[in-house]
C-alpha positions as CSV (number, residue, x, y, z in Angstrom):
1,X,17.9,4.7,17.2
2,X,15.7,3.6,14.3
3,X,13.9,0.7,16.0
4,X,10.7,2.9,16.3
5,X,10.7,3.5,12.5
6,X,9.6,0.9,10.1
7,X,10.2,1.4,6.4
8,X,7.6,-0.1,3.9
9,X,10.1,0.2,1.1
10,X,13.9,0.9,0.8
11,X,15.9,2.7,-1.8
12,X,19.7,2.3,-2.2
13,X,21.1,5.5,-3.8
14,X,24.6,4.9,-2.7
15,X,27.1,5.6,-5.6
16,X,24.6,7.8,-7.5
17,X,25.2,11.5,-7.9
18,X,22.9,14.5,-8.5
19,X,20.2,14.4,-9.9
20,X,19.8,10.6,-9.6
21,X,19.2,10.2,-5.8
22,X,16.3,12.8,-5.9
23,X,14.9,11.3,-9.2
24,X,14.9,7.7,-7.9
25,X,13.3,8.9,-4.5
26,X,10.6,10.5,-6.5
27,X,9.9,7.5,-8.5
28,X,10.1,5.1,-5.5
29,X,7.8,7.1,-3.3
30,X,5.0,6.8,-5.9
31,X,5.1,3.0,-5.5
32,X,4.1,3.2,-1.8
33,X,0.8,4.0,-0.3
34,X,0.1,7.4,1.4
35,X,1.1,7.2,5.0
36,X,3.8,4.6,4.2
37,X,7.4,5.3,4.8
38,X,10.4,5.1,2.4
39,X,13.9,4.6,3.6
40,X,16.5,6.1,1.4
41,X,20.3,5.8,1.7
42,X,22.7,8.0,-0.3
43,X,26.2,9.1,-0.2
44,X,26.1,12.1,-2.4
45,X,26.7,15.2,-0.2
46,X,24.2,17.2,-2.1
47,X,21.5,14.6,-1.4
48,X,21.0,15.9,2.2
49,X,19.7,19.3,1.2
50,X,18.2,18.2,-2.1
51,X,16.1,15.3,-0.8
52,X,14.9,17.2,2.3
53,X,14.0,20.4,0.2
54,X,12.3,18.2,-2.4
55,X,10.1,16.4,0.3
56,X,9.1,19.7,1.9
57,X,8.2,21.3,-1.5
58,X,6.0,18.5,-2.7
59,X,4.4,17.8,0.8
60,X,6.1,14.7,2.1
61,X,7.4,14.5,5.7
62,X,11.1,13.6,6.5
63,X,10.7,11.8,9.6
64,X,14.3,11.4,10.4
65,X,17.6,12.0,8.8
66,X,20.7,10.3,10.0
67,X,24.4,10.2,8.9
68,X,26.9,7.4,9.5
69,X,30.3,8.1,7.8
70,X,29.5,9.2,4.3
71,X,25.9,7.5,4.3
72,X,22.9,9.7,4.7
73,X,19.7,7.9,5.6
74,X,16.3,9.5,5.2
75,X,12.8,8.1,6.5
76,X,10.3,9.8,4.4
77,X,6.5,9.5,4.9
78,X,4.4,9.9,1.8
79,X,1.7,12.4,2.5
80,X,-0.1,12.7,-0.9
């Protein structure tokens, strides 16, 4: 289902717990260009709500969120 989305950068936050997934996502999204996509994988249950809320608050777009087992994968487009 992800064939139509291409990530410009990927971030592995598996094994990290709050607040590290959101802190690392914030740092990594600054390293890509506006309009590019960051793929983030995390297994902290809090990351699903935390990262989605953070992206909306700062103006980025969550293109897709998928769960497979305990892994949550986000595709986030940098908007600013």
